[in-house]
C-alpha angles and dihedrals in degrees: 000000000000117000134179112190120189124199141164101071124132147117117314135168121247109279092028131120138236135177119214122201131197118193117195127202136176095031109130100188114050110248118257089214136024117190145178122221131176137203124200121199111284093006136100122259110269136197116256109170143337136205117198125204091247089063099257121134135196134192140196111252090242093064103033112128092016105060129052125194121202138171130216103194093184089060096036087234137132122197135201114201110197124194134174090024118200131201088251089063088069108120146106107279119215131196120218131190121189141168136190102214114051087021119228138148119194132180135197126224095253138242125239120240117188122184111193142131 
């Protein structure tokens, strides 16, 4: 059974930092892409960052320079280091793992991040 389990969310003051983790299990073929998305109340889920198997990364403009995504393939884990957090970063953060061949697209249950004073 495939599982993606996020952790590391919580309440942090503006300007603070958090590191999210997503541990995957049950995936036989290593994902081509591992991504973070987020969904704020009343808004659509949006892309945050991606880490591709070839080592490339990509970020939403709103988090560039503040967030860093990284993969540890030996631990089947993807991280999202978040610095200089803003209230507008408040959302549920979701981990995604996908692959082209064989095709699959898996999601975690999400972890809440709240940025507030």
